C-alpha angles and dihedrals in degrees: 000000000000122000119238112251113257117238117236113237111256117236114248094192112122114236116258097243091046091056090045094051099042095048097210095153096267093140112071098210098149093044091058094046095124092067090050090051091052093047095048092040093055091046091049092051092050092049095046090048091051092049092050101042104023100032126189134305096238122199123234089263087072102033101029126240146142128296124201125188128189136166115274097227142059136179092287095051138269121358115228128219089239091061092051091048092052093050092048093048094047092048101047102020095237136080123253120248093242141347119195143157118255127192132004139263118358092348093061112130139174119242120204122194123189142152116288111300127198122234094264093053092049091052092048093050092048092050092048092050091049095047098044103032104020096203118209122213123223091259091052098258119144137184133059092317091075090060115079126194133190138176116235120207120218092221091078092059091045090054090051090051092051092049090048092052091049090050090049092051093049090046093052093048093050093045091050091053092047096048093045091052099040098039121005142279099274093047089054091050093049093047093049091047090054090047093052088047091055093050093047094046093048092048091045093052089053089052094046097048094038099234114170114258112223134165087266088059091054091049091049091050090057093049094058092060093076093048092049091054095041096067092041092053091051091054093044091051089057091046089053090052094047094048098047107128092000095140091068094050134076101195099092139009121235091258092052092048091049091048090052089052090052091052092047092054098034096095090047091051092050093047093046092050094048093047091048092048095050095072090046091052088047089051090055095045097045100030097044106023099040106020098029095218109161094198091059089051093055092046095046094044096056092044092050092050096043096046092050093049091043093054091050094048094049090056105033103027116025100053097040089050090050090053092053091049093048094046089063086074110095090219093062091043090055091046090052089051090053090051091052092047092051092049092048089050091051091047091050093051091048091052091049091051092050091048092049092049091049091053104038101020090227129098117247130219113283127215104231096186094103093047092049090049090051092050090049091051090048091054090047091051092051092047093052092047091050092047091051095051106032121059120225111270100179108109092200091055090047091050091048090053090053092049096251123138112257117253095021127100118241112270096015115150121230113255119250121235115258121242140074122315118247118246 
C-alpha cells in the first residue's frame, strides 16, 4: 500500500514588489527608526569630522591660481590630457591642479589649472608645450600665440560663496514659514532637519572623496535643496491626511498612521527619484564622457549625490523624526494608550474564546462592541479621507452652504398666483 504524497504547505507571504506597489503598510519604517537614527548619525559625524579636519579641495576660483588653455590637436592628431600633464610636471617639477578637455569638435581645447605661477614659469611652460606638443589652432595658427594664460583671483570664488550662503539663508527662512503655515510646526522642524542633513552629507562626501569644489559645485548644491524638500512635502501631505481626526480614534497610533503614509507614497518616491536621477546620469555620461566638459561634471556630480541622499532622508529620516516630535504631545500619548488598551482587550477576549472552545467544544457568546467600534472608526476614517481629497459635487449642498434655497436657481423670482386681480 503506497502512501499518498504529502502536499507542501503553500507560502502565504506576499511578494516584495507586491507589498511595495500596494502600499498597505507592510514595511515598518517608522517602527525601526532607531536604527535609521544611528546610521544617519554615524554618517553625519564622519562627514562633519572630515569637513573640520580634512577640509575641501577648492578650485582656483576660490584659492586663486593660473589657467592655461591650448588647442587639443597637432599635426600628428589629438593631444591628450596625459601628455599636457607630463610636459607641465617635467617643466616646473610639480603637477597641475587639474587638466581637462573643454569644447567639442574643432574647437576642443585643453584647460590647465594650477596654483599661481609667476611670469617666468608661465613663459617656460608655454615654450615647453609648443616645442614638445606643437598645438595647432582651428584656423591653422601655431606657436606660443595659440596658448592663452590668465590669472584667477580667489576673491571671485569668495563672492560666490557669500552669495550662496545668503541664498541658502533666505531659502530656509521662506521654507520654514511655508511649512509652518501649510502643515504645522513639527513638520517644518522635521523637514528642515532632513534638509540640513542632506547639505551636510553631500558636502562631507565631497570632503571625504576629495572632489574639487568649483562654483558649479556650489550652484549644484543649491539646486538639490528643492528636490530634497519636494519628496518630504509629498510624504507629509499624506501623513496629514491619514492623521486627520486621529485623537478621537483607537484604530491606529500616530506612528502607525505615519508609517502607512510612508508605505502609500513609497513607490511614488522611488519612481520620482529614479526619473529625476536619469537626466543627471545622462548629463554625466554625455557631458563628461562624450563632450568632456568639466563644468558639467561638477554640476552633475553634486546633483547625483544630493538627490540620492535627499530621497533617503525623506523616507528614513523626516517622517520618523516627525513621529518622535509629535509623540511628545500628551494627547497623542493618551491616544496611543487607548489603542494599546483596546488591542489588549481584544486579545484577552480572543484567548478566552479559544480556552472555552478547548474546554467545552462549543463557541461562547462574543461581545461585539469592540468590533463594532472598530468598524465605525474605519468608516469614519474613510469618510474623512474622502472629504479631504474629493470636492463636493452636489449642487444642492453647495447652494445650501451659500444660503440659497435648494432646487431654485440663484436670483429666480417667486411665481405669482394665477387669477384676476382684486379691485
